[in-house]
KESEFI-646678 format. One record per residue (C-alpha): residue in three letters; z, y negated, x. Coordinates in steps of 0.25 Angstrom, whole numbers, plus 5000, padded with zeros to 4 digits. Layout:
ALAZYX ...
END
This chain:
MET482955615246 PRO484255535250 ILE484255565265 ASN485755595265 TYR485455725257 LEU484255755265 GLU485155745277 LYS485955855272 ILE484755945268 GLN484155935282 LEU485455965289 GLY485856075279 GLU487156005276 PHE487556065262 ASN488956075255 GLU489456055241 ASP489055915241 GLY487555945245 TYR486956075244 ARG485556145243 ILE485056245232 SER483956335236 PRO482756345226 SER482356475220 LYS481656565229 ASP480356545222 LEU480456395223 ALA480856385237 SER479456345241 VAL479456225232 ILE480956175232 GLU481556165246 GLY482956155239 PHE483856095229 TYR484956005234 VAL486255945228 PHE486955835235 SER488255755231 ARG487955605232 ASP488655535244 SER489555445237 LYS489655355250 HIS488155315248 ASP487255265237 THR486055235245 HIS485255335253 LEU483955345261 ILE482855435255 PHE482055525264 ASN481155635263 ASP481055745273 GLY479755805267 PHE480355875255 PRO480155805242 VAL481355795234 LEU481855775220 VAL483255705219 PHE484055715206 LEU485255625203 GLN486455675196 SER486055615182 CYS484755575176 GLU485355435174 ASP485755425189 SER484855335198 ILE484455295212 THR483855165217 VAL482755185227 ARG482455085237 GLY481255085245 GLU480554985254 ASN479754925243 ASP480454955230 THR481754995223 PHE481855075211 GLU482755165203 VAL482655315200 LYS483455395190 ALA483855535190 ALA482955595201 TRP481955555211 ALA480855625220 SER480555585234 ALA479555635245 GLY478655585255 SER479055495267 ILE480155405262 LYS480355275269 ASN481555185268 VAL481955225254 TYR483455225249 VAL484055265236 ARG485355215230 TYR486155295219 ASN486355215207 ASN487355305200 ASN488555395204 THR487655515206 ASP488555615213 GLN487455725216 VAL485955735218 PHE485055855216 ILE483855865226 ILE482655955226 ARG481855965239 PHE480456015238 HIS479556075248 PRO478455975253 GLY477255995244 THR477856075233 PHE478455955227 TYR477155885224 GLN476556015218 LEU477756035209 PHE477755895203 GLY476255875203 LEU476255755213 GLU475255715224 ALA475955735238 GLN475755585240 TYR476655545228 PHE477755505236 ARG477055425247 TYR477355285242 ASN478455325233 PRO479355425240 VAL480455415230 VAL480155425215 PRO480855445202 PHE480755595199 GLU480555555184 SER479155495188 ILE478755635193 ALA479555725183 LYS478955665170 HIS477555715174 ILE477955855178 ASN478855905166 PHE480155895174 SER481255845165 ILE482255765173 ASN483155755161 GLU483155915159 PHE483455925174 PHE484755835172 GLU485155915161 SER485456025171 ASN486956025173 SER487056095186 ILE486356105199 GLN485956245196 GLU485256205183 LYS484556085190 VAL484056185201 ALA483556285190 PHE482856165182 VAL482056125194 GLU481756265198 THR481256295184 TYR480356175184 VAL479756215198 GLN479556355194 ASN478756305181 TYR477956195188 PHE477656235202 ARG476456315204 LYS476156345218 ILE476256285232 ASP474956235237 THR475456185251 PRO474756245262 GLU475556345270 ILE475256285283 LEU475756155278 HIS477156225274 LYS477156275288 THR476856135294 LEU478056075286 ASP478956185290 TYR478556155305 ILE478856005303 HIS480156035297 LYS480556135308 ILE480256035319 LYS480955925312 GLY479655835312 GLN479655835328 SER478255845329 THR476855775328 VAL475855795318 ARG474955855329 ASN475955965332 VAL476155995318 THR474656015316 ASN474656105328 ASP475756185324 ALA475156205310 GLY473756235316 VAL473156135307 ASN472356005309 TYR472955865306 LYS472055835294 TRP472455955287 LEU473955935289 GLU473855795285 ARG473055825272 SER474055935269 PHE475255855271 VAL474755735262 GLN474255835251 HIS475555915250 ILE476655835257 GLY476255695254 LEU476455655269 LEU475755655282 PRO476155755292 LYS476655645301 GLU477555585290 TYR478055725287 ILE478455745301 GLN479055605302 LEU479955645290 GLN480555765297 ARG480755695310 PHE481455585304 ILE482455655295 HIS482955735307 ALA483055615316 TYR483855545304 LEU484755665303 GLU485055655318 LEU485255505317 VAL486255505305 GLY486955625311 SER487255565325 GLU488555505329 ASP487855445341 VAL486455395337 ASP485455395348 LEU484155355342 MET483255405354 ARG483955545354 ILE483755555339 ALA482355515340 ILE481855605351 SER482655725346 ASN481855715332 GLY480455695338 TYR480355545339 TYR479655485351 ASP480855385352 SER481855305345 ASN480955195340 HIS480055305333 PHE481355355326 LEU481755215323 LYS480455185316 ASP480455305308 PHE481955285304 LYS481655135299 THR480455195291 TYR481255295284 THR482555225282 GLY482255075283 LYS483255065294 THR483455085308 PRO484355205312 LEU485555125315 GLY485355035303 TYR485255155294 LEU486555215300 ILE487255085298 PHE486755075284 ASN487355215281 GLN488655175288 ARG488755045280 ARG488555125267 VAL489655215270 ALA490655095274 SER490355025261 LYS490755135252 
END
């Protein structure tokens, strides 16, 4: 999802311009949460990042669109998109005056079961038009947009999930491993994670690939990076070595390498890029 919204979710910074709606109790194991955000009118281009929770992002109108720019291609998406996996150097630009976005965050693993997808579906295309998924699973995007209020949209999605989701087949030990990785904010090695879970690496790797679509190392990297990113953009006095070490990186070069991979820019270049966008408005 756009990292500016993910930042608010990670920090729990909610208000009338951005808030969370809890799913029904019987769907809490499938849907992490519904989120509504007012679009930041100062910016029309945002970095896309995934913290391990697959998302659906709906624009305000089925006629609204975004342009997705990746390392190798650029394409347009109308109405809604899905994103998951390890997203590297991908940006979206709003093409219309969308004032609000509606986001659904799914627990890792359940998203693929609900929509009948292989967990590797997003490995090479981490941002896809939701239309390409919805047309095969009886999810009517047009009917969704006929819902006039946020409450009606939530009810529409929950009814769909209740009708089509069968059961969670993700191993319980994998759930506990994911919770552990989140709790320590990715500040660990795969070996330490396997020791904590009491499983061998081959089992853990196979389970991650089958249910999450990522290797354990990749998932850990996502958690570590997002917390380092939050500290970077929230700092008045940027100290890359301090940020790197405090978030589990070996040194600042390790952090720089990850930052360039996920954003396409150095930390300083990214901060300057954001400042220029604000200044140009």
